[in-house]
N, CA, C, O and the ligand as a Tripos MOL2 file, in Angstrom:
@<TRIPOS>MOLECULE
protein
  265   263    67     0     0
PROTEIN
NO_CHARGES

@<TRIPOS>ATOM
      1 N         -67.3570   16.0310  163.7030 N.3       1 MET1
      2 CA        -67.6510   17.1410  164.1590 C.3       1 MET1
      3 C         -67.8720   18.1660  162.5220 C.2       1 MET1
      4 O         -67.2650   17.9800  161.4670 O.2       1 MET1
      5 N         -68.7550   19.0470  162.7690 N.am      2 LYS2
      6 CA        -68.9350   19.9600  161.5950 C.3       2 LYS2
      7 C         -68.4370   21.3150  161.8560 C.2       2 LYS2
      8 O         -68.5460   21.7820  162.9890 O.2       2 LYS2
      9 N         -67.8220   22.0850  160.7640 N.am      3 LEU3
     10 CA        -67.4170   23.3710  161.1400 C.3       3 LEU3
     11 C         -67.8060   24.1460  160.0050 C.2       3 LEU3
     12 O         -67.7300   23.6720  158.8720 O.2       3 LEU3
     13 N         -68.2790   25.4790  160.2600 N.am      4 LYS4
     14 CA        -68.5130   26.5050  159.3140 C.3       4 LYS4
     15 C         -66.9700   27.1870  159.1050 C.2       4 LYS4
     16 O         -66.3860   27.7810  160.0120 O.2       4 LYS4
     17 N         -66.4770   27.0110  157.8790 N.am      5 VAL5
     18 CA        -64.9720   27.5220  157.4680 C.3       5 VAL5
     19 C         -65.4710   28.6900  156.4820 C.2       5 VAL5
     20 O         -66.3190   28.4250  155.6300 O.2       5 VAL5
     21 N         -64.9770   29.8900  156.5960 N.am      6 ASP6
     22 CA        -64.8750   31.0090  155.8030 C.3       6 ASP6
     23 C         -63.7440   30.9240  154.9050 C.2       6 ASP6
     24 O         -62.7710   30.1960  155.1040 O.2       6 ASP6
     25 N         -63.9190   31.7910  153.7770 N.am      7 LYS7
     26 CA        -62.8610   32.1360  152.8930 C.3       7 LYS7
     27 C         -62.3690   30.9650  151.9350 C.2       7 LYS7
     28 O         -61.4090   30.9950  151.1650 O.2       7 LYS7
     29 N         -63.3000   29.8790  152.1800 N.am      8 MET8
     30 CA        -62.8990   28.6190  150.9780 C.3       8 MET8
     31 C         -63.6210   28.9460  149.6370 C.2       8 MET8
     32 O         -64.8350   28.8660  149.4500 O.2       8 MET8
     33 N         -62.6900   29.3230  148.7450 N.am      9 SER9
     34 CA        -63.5010   29.6010  147.4780 C.3       9 SER9
     35 C         -62.9510   28.5260  146.3520 C.2       9 SER9
     36 O         -63.4400   28.6080  145.2250 O.2       9 SER9
     37 N         -62.1510   27.7200  146.5650 N.am     10 CYS10
     38 CA        -61.8600   26.9640  145.4910 C.3      10 CYS10
     39 C         -61.1370   25.5800  145.9390 C.2      10 CYS10
     40 O         -60.8750   25.4200  147.1310 O.2      10 CYS10
     41 N         -60.8450   24.6740  145.0740 N.am     11 GLY11
     42 CA        -60.2620   23.2660  145.2470 C.3      11 GLY11
     43 C         -58.9970   23.5690  146.1380 C.2      11 GLY11
     44 O         -58.7230   22.8460  147.0960 O.2      11 GLY11
     45 N         -58.3090   24.5570  145.8240 N.am     12 HIS12
     46 CA        -56.9420   24.8400  146.4220 C.3      12 HIS12
     47 C         -57.1720   24.8100  148.0130 C.2      12 HIS12
     48 O         -56.5750   24.2130  148.9090 O.2      12 HIS12
     49 N         -58.3450   25.7460  148.0140 N.am     13 CYS13
     50 CA        -58.6450   26.0690  149.6970 C.3      13 CYS13
     51 C         -59.1670   24.6740  150.2670 C.2      13 CYS13
     52 O         -58.7680   24.2660  151.3570 O.2      13 CYS13
     53 N         -59.9770   24.0350  149.5730 N.am     14 ALA14
     54 CA        -60.2000   22.6410  150.1670 C.3      14 ALA14
     55 C         -59.2830   21.8430  150.6790 C.2      14 ALA14
     56 O         -59.3180   21.3540  151.8080 O.2      14 ALA14
     57 N         -58.1700   21.6470  149.5960 N.am     15 SER15
     58 CA        -57.0410   20.8200  149.9580 C.3      15 SER15
     59 C         -56.3750   21.4570  151.0290 C.2      15 SER15
     60 O         -56.0930   20.7340  151.9850 O.2      15 SER15
     61 N         -56.0050   22.8700  151.0910 N.am     16 SER16
     62 CA        -55.3850   23.5640  152.2790 C.3      16 SER16
     63 C         -56.1030   23.2320  153.4610 C.2      16 SER16
     64 O         -55.4350   23.0320  154.4750 O.2      16 SER16
     65 N         -57.3140   23.1400  153.5170 N.am     17 VAL17
     66 CA        -58.0670   23.1300  154.7120 C.3      17 VAL17
     67 C         -57.7120   21.5290  155.1430 C.2      17 VAL17
     68 O         -57.3410   21.3110  156.2960 O.2      17 VAL17
     69 N         -57.8360   20.4560  154.2020 N.am     18 GLY18
     70 CA        -57.6710   19.0880  154.3970 C.3      18 GLY18
     71 C         -56.3670   18.7380  154.9070 C.2      18 GLY18
     72 O         -56.2410   17.9140  155.8120 O.2      18 GLY18
     73 N         -55.2540   19.4080  154.2920 N.am     19 LYS19
     74 CA        -53.7750   19.4850  154.9200 C.3      19 LYS19
     75 C         -53.6520   19.7100  156.4390 C.2      19 LYS19
     76 O         -52.9570   19.0670  157.2250 O.2      19 LYS19
     77 N         -54.4090   20.6800  156.6750 N.am     20 ALA20
     78 CA        -54.3960   21.5010  157.9750 C.3      20 ALA20
     79 C         -54.7770   20.2540  158.9450 C.2      20 ALA20
     80 O         -54.0760   19.7620  159.8290 O.2      20 ALA20
     81 N         -56.1350   19.8650  158.5170 N.am     21 VAL21
     82 CA        -56.6140   18.7670  159.4460 C.3      21 VAL21
     83 C         -55.6050   17.5550  159.6650 C.2      21 VAL21
     84 O         -55.2510   17.0660  160.7390 O.2      21 VAL21
     85 N         -55.2480   17.2110  158.4330 N.am     22 HIS22
     86 CA        -54.4470   15.9780  158.4650 C.3      22 HIS22
     87 C         -52.9970   16.1730  159.1290 C.2      22 HIS22
     88 O         -52.3240   15.1760  159.3910 O.2      22 HIS22
     89 N         -52.5660   17.3510  159.3730 N.am     23 ALA23
     90 CA        -51.4550   17.6790  160.1330 C.3      23 ALA23
     91 C         -51.6680   17.5180  161.7410 C.2      23 ALA23
     92 O         -50.7490   17.4630  162.5580 O.2      23 ALA23
     93 N         -52.9950   17.4550  162.0190 N.am     24 VAL24
     94 CA        -53.3360   17.2320  163.4440 C.3      24 VAL24
     95 C         -53.6710   15.9070  163.4020 C.2      24 VAL24
     96 O         -53.3640   15.3730  164.4680 O.2      24 VAL24
     97 N         -54.1490   15.1810  162.6580 N.am     25 ASP25
     98 CA        -54.7690   13.8170  162.7030 C.3      25 ASP25
     99 C         -54.5170   13.2620  161.2380 C.2      25 ASP25
    100 O         -55.3750   13.5670  160.4090 O.2      25 ASP25
    101 N         -53.5130   12.5320  160.8400 N.am     26 PRO26
    102 CA        -53.5210   11.9720  159.7630 C.3      26 PRO26
    103 C         -54.4960   10.7920  159.3210 C.2      26 PRO26
    104 O         -54.5770   10.3880  158.1610 O.2      26 PRO26
    105 N         -55.1570   10.3390  160.2940 N.am     27 ALA27
    106 CA        -56.1270    9.6370  159.9330 C.3      27 ALA27
    107 C         -57.7480   10.1360  160.0460 C.2      27 ALA27
    108 O         -58.6600    9.3110  160.0990 O.2      27 ALA27
    109 N         -57.9330   11.3180  160.0690 N.am     28 ALA28
    110 CA        -58.9260   11.8370  160.0120 C.3      28 ALA28
    111 C         -59.6710   11.8660  158.9790 C.2      28 ALA28
    112 O         -58.9880   12.1900  158.0080 O.2      28 ALA28
    113 N         -60.9440   11.6520  158.6590 N.am     29 ASP29
    114 CA        -61.8180   11.6530  157.6000 C.3      29 ASP29
    115 C         -62.2280   13.1410  157.4050 C.2      29 ASP29
    116 O         -62.6220   13.7780  158.3810 O.2      29 ASP29
    117 N         -62.1480   13.7220  156.1620 N.am     30 VAL30
    118 CA        -62.3190   15.1080  155.9510 C.3      30 VAL30
    119 C         -63.3020   15.3160  154.6970 C.2      30 VAL30
    120 O         -63.0080   14.9540  153.5570 O.2      30 VAL30
    121 N         -64.2520   15.8100  154.9750 N.am     31 ALA31
    122 CA        -65.1620   16.2660  153.6430 C.3      31 ALA31
    123 C         -65.5120   17.5220  153.7200 C.2      31 ALA31
    124 O         -66.2870   17.8560  154.6160 O.2      31 ALA31
    125 N         -64.9760   18.5480  152.7290 N.am     32 VAL32
    126 CA        -65.3480   19.8900  152.4490 C.3      32 VAL32
    127 C         -66.3820   19.9360  151.6290 C.2      32 VAL32
    128 O         -66.4470   19.1180  150.7110 O.2      32 VAL32
    129 N         -67.3070   20.8350  151.8000 N.am     33 ASP33
    130 CA        -68.4720   21.2010  150.9310 C.3      33 ASP33
    131 C         -68.2250   22.8490  150.7840 C.2      33 ASP33
    132 O         -68.6040   23.6970  151.5920 O.2      33 ASP33
    133 N         -67.5060   23.0760  149.5660 N.am     34 LEU34
    134 CA        -67.3140   24.4500  149.1240 C.3      34 LEU34
    135 C         -68.3760   25.2790  149.0610 C.2      34 LEU34
    136 O         -68.3480   26.4300  149.4970 O.2      34 LEU34
    137 N         -69.3700   24.7420  148.5160 N.am     35 LYS35
    138 CA        -70.6760   25.6470  148.1680 C.3      35 LYS35
    139 C         -71.1660   26.1000  149.4670 C.2      35 LYS35
    140 O         -71.3530   27.2970  149.6830 O.2      35 LYS35
    141 N         -71.4400   24.9550  150.5750 N.am     36 ALA36
    142 CA        -72.0280   25.4090  151.9350 C.3      36 ALA36
    143 C         -70.9030   26.1010  152.8530 C.2      36 ALA36
    144 O         -71.1540   26.6990  153.9000 O.2      36 ALA36
    145 N         -69.6800   25.9350  152.3220 N.am     37 GLY37
    146 CA        -68.6750   26.5180  153.2320 C.3      37 GLY37
    147 C         -68.7030   26.1080  154.5340 C.2      37 GLY37
    148 O         -68.7230   26.8420  155.5220 O.2      37 GLY37
    149 N         -68.7060   24.6610  154.5010 N.am     38 THR38
    150 CA        -68.7260   23.5480  155.8060 C.3      38 THR38
    151 C         -67.6760   22.6570  155.4320 C.2      38 THR38
    152 O         -67.3690   22.5300  154.2460 O.2      38 THR38
    153 N         -66.9850   21.9040  156.5260 N.am     39 VAL39
    154 CA        -66.2140   20.9800  156.5960 C.3      39 VAL39
    155 C         -66.5660   19.9520  157.6620 C.2      39 VAL39
    156 O         -66.5680   20.2450  158.8580 O.2      39 VAL39
    157 N         -66.8840   18.6620  157.1710 N.am     40 SER40
    158 CA        -67.1030   17.5430  158.3690 C.3      40 SER40
    159 C         -65.9460   16.9000  158.5050 C.2      40 SER40
    160 O         -65.3380   16.4940  157.5140 O.2      40 SER40
    161 N         -65.5230   16.7360  159.6810 N.am     41 VAL41
    162 CA        -64.3100   16.0300  160.2670 C.3      41 VAL41
    163 C         -64.6670   14.7560  161.0790 C.2      41 VAL41
    164 O         -65.3810   14.8980  162.0710 O.2      41 VAL41
    165 N         -64.2390   13.5630  160.7440 N.am     42 THR42
    166 CA        -64.2750   12.4890  161.5270 C.3      42 THR42
    167 C         -62.7120   12.3290  162.1600 C.2      42 THR42
    168 O         -61.6930   12.2740  161.4720 O.2      42 THR42
    169 N         -62.7680   12.2710  163.5640 N.am     43 SER43
    170 CA        -61.2250   12.2080  163.9420 C.3      43 SER43
    171 C         -61.3410   11.9600  165.5360 C.2      43 SER43
    172 O         -62.2910   12.4970  166.1060 O.2      43 SER43
    173 N         -60.5000   11.2370  166.2370 N.am     44 GLN44
    174 CA        -60.3690   10.9120  167.5140 C.3      44 GLN44
    175 C         -59.6720   11.9790  168.1700 C.2      44 GLN44
    176 O         -59.5240   11.8780  169.3880 O.2      44 GLN44
    177 N         -59.1350   13.1660  167.4680 N.am     45 SER45
    178 CA        -58.2290   14.1440  167.8530 C.3      45 SER45
    179 C         -59.1560   15.4340  168.4810 C.2      45 SER45
    180 O         -60.2050   15.7260  167.9060 O.2      45 SER45
    181 N         -58.7690   16.1020  169.5460 N.am     46 ASP46
    182 CA        -59.3700   17.2010  170.0630 C.3      46 ASP46
    183 C         -59.8940   18.1480  169.0430 C.2      46 ASP46
    184 O         -59.0730   18.6580  168.2820 O.2      46 ASP46
    185 N         -61.1940   18.4600  168.9220 N.am     47 GLY47
    186 CA        -61.7370   19.4110  168.0150 C.3      47 GLY47
    187 C         -61.1240   20.7150  167.8370 C.2      47 GLY47
    188 O         -60.9780   21.3200  166.7750 O.2      47 GLY47
    189 N         -60.7140   21.1460  169.2430 N.am     48 ALA48
    190 CA        -60.3580   22.4950  169.2520 C.3      48 ALA48
    191 C         -59.1530   22.7780  168.4660 C.2      48 ALA48
    192 O         -58.9900   23.7790  167.7680 O.2      48 ALA48
    193 N         -58.0840   21.5430  168.6820 N.am     49 LEU49
    194 CA        -56.9880   21.5860  167.7670 C.3      49 LEU49
    195 C         -57.2380   21.4870  166.3710 C.2      49 LEU49
    196 O         -56.4840   22.0260  165.5610 O.2      49 LEU49
    197 N         -58.3080   20.7960  166.0070 N.am     50 ILE50
    198 CA        -58.3430   20.8850  164.4790 C.3      50 ILE50
    199 C         -58.9240   22.3480  164.0590 C.2      50 ILE50
    200 O         -58.4370   22.9450  163.0990 O.2      50 ILE50
    201 N         -59.8480   22.8200  164.7230 N.am     51 ARG51
    202 CA        -60.4650   24.1770  164.3010 C.3      51 ARG51
    203 C         -59.3240   25.0820  164.4360 C.2      51 ARG51
    204 O         -59.3660   26.0580  163.6870 O.2      51 ARG51
    205 N         -58.2560   24.9840  165.2610 N.am     52 GLN52
    206 CA        -57.1270   25.7870  165.3710 C.3      52 GLN52
    207 C         -56.1760   25.6070  164.2700 C.2      52 GLN52
    208 O         -55.5060   26.5580  163.8670 O.2      52 GLN52
    209 N         -56.0790   24.3610  163.7320 N.am     53 ALA53
    210 CA        -55.2140   24.3890  162.6080 C.3      53 ALA53
    211 C         -55.9100   24.7740  161.3280 C.2      53 ALA53
    212 O         -55.2230   25.0470  160.3430 O.2      53 ALA53
    213 N         -57.1560   24.8120  161.2760 N.am     54 ILE54
    214 CA        -57.8590   25.1360  160.0040 C.3      54 ILE54
    215 C         -57.8080   26.8740  160.0640 C.2      54 ILE54
    216 O         -57.6510   27.5330  159.0360 O.2      54 ILE54
    217 N         -57.9490   27.4440  161.3000 N.am     55 ARG55
    218 CA        -57.6450   28.8490  161.6150 C.3      55 ARG55
    219 C         -56.1980   29.3670  161.2360 C.2      55 ARG55
    220 O         -56.0730   30.5220  160.8290 O.2      55 ARG55
    221 N         -55.1420   28.5580  161.3580 N.am     56 ALA56
    222 CA        -53.7540   28.9450  161.2640 C.3      56 ALA56
    223 C         -53.5180   28.7180  159.8420 C.2      56 ALA56
    224 O         -52.5010   29.2020  159.3440 O.2      56 ALA56
    225 N         -54.4150   27.9710  159.0500 N.am     57 ALA57
    226 CA        -53.9790   27.8650  157.4020 C.3      57 ALA57
    227 C         -54.6950   29.0490  156.8160 C.2      57 ALA57
    228 O         -54.6400   29.2080  155.5960 O.2      57 ALA57
    229 N         -55.4030   29.9470  157.6130 N.am     58 GLY58
    230 CA        -55.9570   31.0460  157.0160 C.3      58 GLY58
    231 C         -57.5860   31.1130  156.7120 C.2      58 GLY58
    232 O         -58.0980   31.9340  155.9500 O.2      58 GLY58
    233 N         -58.3420   30.0350  157.4950 N.am     59 TYR59
    234 CA        -59.5810   30.0940  156.9460 C.3      59 TYR59
    235 C         -60.3060   30.1780  158.5060 C.2      59 TYR59
    236 O         -60.1540   29.3040  159.3590 O.2      59 TYR59
    237 N         -60.9910   31.2150  158.6570 N.am     60 PRO60
    238 CA        -61.6680   31.3150  159.9060 C.3      60 PRO60
    239 C         -62.7950   30.3070  160.1420 C.2      60 PRO60
    240 O         -63.7970   30.2880  159.4270 O.2      60 PRO60
    241 N         -62.5690   29.3350  161.3310 N.am     61 ALA61
    242 CA        -63.5250   28.2720  161.4520 C.3      61 ALA61
    243 C         -64.1760   28.2010  162.9370 C.2      61 ALA61
    244 O         -63.5380   28.2070  163.9890 O.2      61 ALA61
    245 N         -65.6290   28.1310  162.7880 N.am     62 VAL62
    246 CA        -66.1800   27.7870  163.8300 C.3      62 VAL62
    247 C         -66.8260   26.4180  163.8970 C.2      62 VAL62
    248 O         -67.2570   25.9330  162.8510 O.2      62 VAL62
    249 N         -66.9270   25.7710  165.0090 N.am     63 VAL63
    250 CA        -67.7590   24.4980  165.0140 C.3      63 VAL63
    251 C         -69.1640   24.8320  165.1180 C.2      63 VAL63
    252 O         -69.5220   25.8150  165.7660 O.2      63 VAL63
    253 N         -70.0500   24.0110  164.4710 N.am     64 VAL64
    254 CA        -71.3180   24.3390  164.2410 C.3      64 VAL64
    255 C         -72.0710   22.9960  164.8630 C.2      64 VAL64
    256 O         -73.1870   23.1030  165.3700 O.2      64 VAL64
    257 N         -71.4080   21.7790  164.7890 N.am     65 ALA65
    258 CA        -71.8800   20.8160  165.4970 C.3      65 ALA65
    259 C         -70.9200   19.6620  165.7580 C.2      65 ALA65
    260 O         -69.9750   19.4140  165.0100 O.2      65 ALA65
    261 N         -71.2060   18.9820  166.8400 N.am     66 GLY66
    262 CA        -70.4100   17.7280  167.2080 C.3      66 GLY66
    263 C         -69.0480   18.2640  167.7530 C.2      66 GLY66
    264 O         -68.1830   17.4750  168.1360 O.2      66 GLY66
    265 CU        -58.9140   28.5220  146.9910 Cu       67 CU67
@<TRIPOS>BOND
     1     1     2 1
     2     2     3 1
     3     3     4 2
     4     3     5 am
     5     5     6 1
     6     6     7 1
     7     7     8 2
     8     7     9 am
     9     9    10 1
    10    10    11 1
    11    11    12 2
    12    11    13 am
    13    13    14 1
    14    14    15 1
    15    15    16 2
    16    15    17 am
    17    17    18 1
    18    18    19 1
    19    19    20 2
    20    19    21 am
    21    21    22 1
    22    22    23 1
    23    23    24 2
    24    23    25 am
    25    25    26 1
    26    26    27 1
    27    27    28 2
    28    27    29 am
    29    29    30 1
    30    30    31 1
    31    31    32 2
    32    31    33 am
    33    33    34 1
    34    34    35 1
    35    35    36 2
    36    35    37 am
    37    37    38 1
    38    38    39 1
    39    39    40 2
    40    39    41 am
    41    41    42 1
    42    42    43 1
    43    43    44 2
    44    43    45 am
    45    45    46 1
    46    46    47 1
    47    47    48 2
    48    47    49 am
    49    49    50 1
    50    50    51 1
    51    51    52 2
    52    51    53 am
    53    53    54 1
    54    54    55 1
    55    55    56 2
    56    55    57 am
    57    57    58 1
    58    58    59 1
    59    59    60 2
    60    59    61 am
    61    61    62 1
    62    62    63 1
    63    63    64 2
    64    63    65 am
    65    65    66 1
    66    66    67 1
    67    67    68 2
    68    67    69 am
    69    69    70 1
    70    70    71 1
    71    71    72 2
    72    71    73 am
    73    73    74 1
    74    74    75 1
    75    75    76 2
    76    75    77 am
    77    77    78 1
    78    78    79 1
    79    79    80 2
    80    79    81 am
    81    81    82 1
    82    82    83 1
    83    83    84 2
    84    83    85 am
    85    85    86 1
    86    86    87 1
    87    87    88 2
    88    87    89 am
    89    89    90 1
    90    90    91 1
    91    91    92 2
    92    91    93 am
    93    93    94 1
    94    94    95 1
    95    95    96 2
    96    95    97 am
    97    97    98 1
    98    98    99 1
    99    99   100 2
   100    99   101 am
   101   101   102 1
   102   102   103 1
   103   103   104 2
   104   103   105 am
   105   105   106 1
   106   106   107 1
   107   107   108 2
   108   107   109 am
   109   109   110 1
   110   110   111 1
   111   111   112 2
   112   111   113 am
   113   113   114 1
   114   114   115 1
   115   115   116 2
   116   115   117 am
   117   117   118 1
   118   118   119 1
   119   119   120 2
   120   119   121 am
   121   121   122 1
   122   122   123 1
   123   123   124 2
   124   123   125 am
   125   125   126 1
   126   126   127 1
   127   127   128 2
   128   127   129 am
   129   129   130 1
   130   130   131 1
   131   131   132 2
   132   131   133 am
   133   133   134 1
   134   134   135 1
   135   135   136 2
   136   135   137 am
   137   137   138 1
   138   138   139 1
   139   139   140 2
   140   139   141 am
   141   141   142 1
   142   142   143 1
   143   143   144 2
   144   143   145 am
   145   145   146 1
   146   146   147 1
   147   147   148 2
   148   147   149 am
   149   149   150 1
   150   150   151 1
   151   151   152 2
   152   151   153 am
   153   153   154 1
   154   154   155 1
   155   155   156 2
   156   155   157 am
   157   157   158 1
   158   158   159 1
   159   159   160 2
   160   159   161 am
   161   161   162 1
   162   162   163 1
   163   163   164 2
   164   163   165 am
   165   165   166 1
   166   166   167 1
   167   167   168 2
   168   167   169 am
   169   169   170 1
   170   170   171 1
   171   171   172 2
   172   171   173 am
   173   173   174 1
   174   174   175 1
   175   175   176 2
   176   175   177 am
   177   177   178 1
   178   178   179 1
   179   179   180 2
   180   179   181 am
   181   181   182 1
   182   182   183 1
   183   183   184 2
   184   183   185 am
   185   185   186 1
   186   186   187 1
   187   187   188 2
   188   187   189 am
   189   189   190 1
   190   190   191 1
   191   191   192 2
   192   191   193 am
   193   193   194 1
   194   194   195 1
   195   195   196 2
   196   195   197 am
   197   197   198 1
   198   198   199 1
   199   199   200 2
   200   199   201 am
   201   201   202 1
   202   202   203 1
   203   203   204 2
   204   203   205 am
   205   205   206 1
   206   206   207 1
   207   207   208 2
   208   207   209 am
   209   209   210 1
   210   210   211 1
   211   211   212 2
   212   211   213 am
   213   213   214 1
   214   214   215 1
   215   215   216 2
   216   215   217 am
   217   217   218 1
   218   218   219 1
   219   219   220 2
   220   219   221 am
   221   221   222 1
   222   222   223 1
   223   223   224 2
   224   223   225 am
   225   225   226 1
   226   226   227 1
   227   227   228 2
   228   227   229 am
   229   229   230 1
   230   230   231 1
   231   231   232 2
   232   231   233 am
   233   233   234 1
   234   234   235 1
   235   235   236 2
   236   235   237 am
   237   237   238 1
   238   238   239 1
   239   239   240 2
   240   239   241 am
   241   241   242 1
   242   242   243 1
   243   243   244 2
   244   243   245 am
   245   245   246 1
   246   246   247 1
   247   247   248 2
   248   247   249 am
   249   249   250 1
   250   250   251 1
   251   251   252 2
   252   251   253 am
   253   253   254 1
   254   254   255 1
   255   255   256 2
   256   255   257 am
   257   257   258 1
   258   258   259 1
   259   259   260 2
   260   259   261 am
   261   261   262 1
   262   262   263 1
   263   263   264 2
@<TRIPOS>SUBSTRUCTURE
     1 MET1         2 RESIDUE 1 A MET
     2 LYS2         6 RESIDUE 1 A LYS
     3 LEU3        10 RESIDUE 1 A LEU
     4 LYS4        14 RESIDUE 1 A LYS
     5 VAL5        18 RESIDUE 1 A VAL
     6 ASP6        22 RESIDUE 1 A ASP
     7 LYS7        26 RESIDUE 1 A LYS
     8 MET8        30 RESIDUE 1 A MET
     9 SER9        34 RESIDUE 1 A SER
    10 CYS10       38 RESIDUE 1 A CYS
    11 GLY11       42 RESIDUE 1 A GLY
    12 HIS12       46 RESIDUE 1 A HIS
    13 CYS13       50 RESIDUE 1 A CYS
    14 ALA14       54 RESIDUE 1 A ALA
    15 SER15       58 RESIDUE 1 A SER
    16 SER16       62 RESIDUE 1 A SER
    17 VAL17       66 RESIDUE 1 A VAL
    18 GLY18       70 RESIDUE 1 A GLY
    19 LYS19       74 RESIDUE 1 A LYS
    20 ALA20       78 RESIDUE 1 A ALA
    21 VAL21       82 RESIDUE 1 A VAL
    22 HIS22       86 RESIDUE 1 A HIS
    23 ALA23       90 RESIDUE 1 A ALA
    24 VAL24       94 RESIDUE 1 A VAL
    25 ASP25       98 RESIDUE 1 A ASP
    26 PRO26      102 RESIDUE 1 A PRO
    27 ALA27      106 RESIDUE 1 A ALA
    28 ALA28      110 RESIDUE 1 A ALA
    29 ASP29      114 RESIDUE 1 A ASP
    30 VAL30      118 RESIDUE 1 A VAL
    31 ALA31      122 RESIDUE 1 A ALA
    32 VAL32      126 RESIDUE 1 A VAL
    33 ASP33      130 RESIDUE 1 A ASP
    34 LEU34      134 RESIDUE 1 A LEU
    35 LYS35      138 RESIDUE 1 A LYS
    36 ALA36      142 RESIDUE 1 A ALA
    37 GLY37      146 RESIDUE 1 A GLY
    38 THR38      150 RESIDUE 1 A THR
    39 VAL39      154 RESIDUE 1 A VAL
    40 SER40      158 RESIDUE 1 A SER
    41 VAL41      162 RESIDUE 1 A VAL
    42 THR42      166 RESIDUE 1 A THR
    43 SER43      170 RESIDUE 1 A SER
    44 GLN44      174 RESIDUE 1 A GLN
    45 SER45      178 RESIDUE 1 A SER
    46 ASP46      182 RESIDUE 1 A ASP
    47 GLY47      186 RESIDUE 1 A GLY
    48 ALA48      190 RESIDUE 1 A ALA
    49 LEU49      194 RESIDUE 1 A LEU
    50 ILE50      198 RESIDUE 1 A ILE
    51 ARG51      202 RESIDUE 1 A ARG
    52 GLN52      206 RESIDUE 1 A GLN
    53 ALA53      210 RESIDUE 1 A ALA
    54 ILE54      214 RESIDUE 1 A ILE
    55 ARG55      218 RESIDUE 1 A ARG
    56 ALA56      222 RESIDUE 1 A ALA
    57 ALA57      226 RESIDUE 1 A ALA
    58 GLY58      230 RESIDUE 1 A GLY
    59 TYR59      234 RESIDUE 1 A TYR
    60 PRO60      238 RESIDUE 1 A PRO
    61 ALA61      242 RESIDUE 1 A ALA
    62 VAL62      246 RESIDUE 1 A VAL
    63 VAL63      250 RESIDUE 1 A VAL
    64 VAL64      254 RESIDUE 1 A VAL
    65 ALA65      258 RESIDUE 1 A ALA
    66 GLY66      262 RESIDUE 1 A GLY
    67 CU67       265 GROUP 0 **** ****
């Protein structure tokens, strides 16, 4: 799935988002594109849970694909 994630501005943000996703699914594959403000996640877990975890970490996220 691909998400548009607001408020990511630096590597720390990228790692916070990665941690949030991995808290839901430690096996998830996470690719953050800071410039585009997008996050690609490959995971067997429920996408809604992943989106929620990213939001809970402080980054408004919406699913844009998958
Ligand atoms: Cu940051």
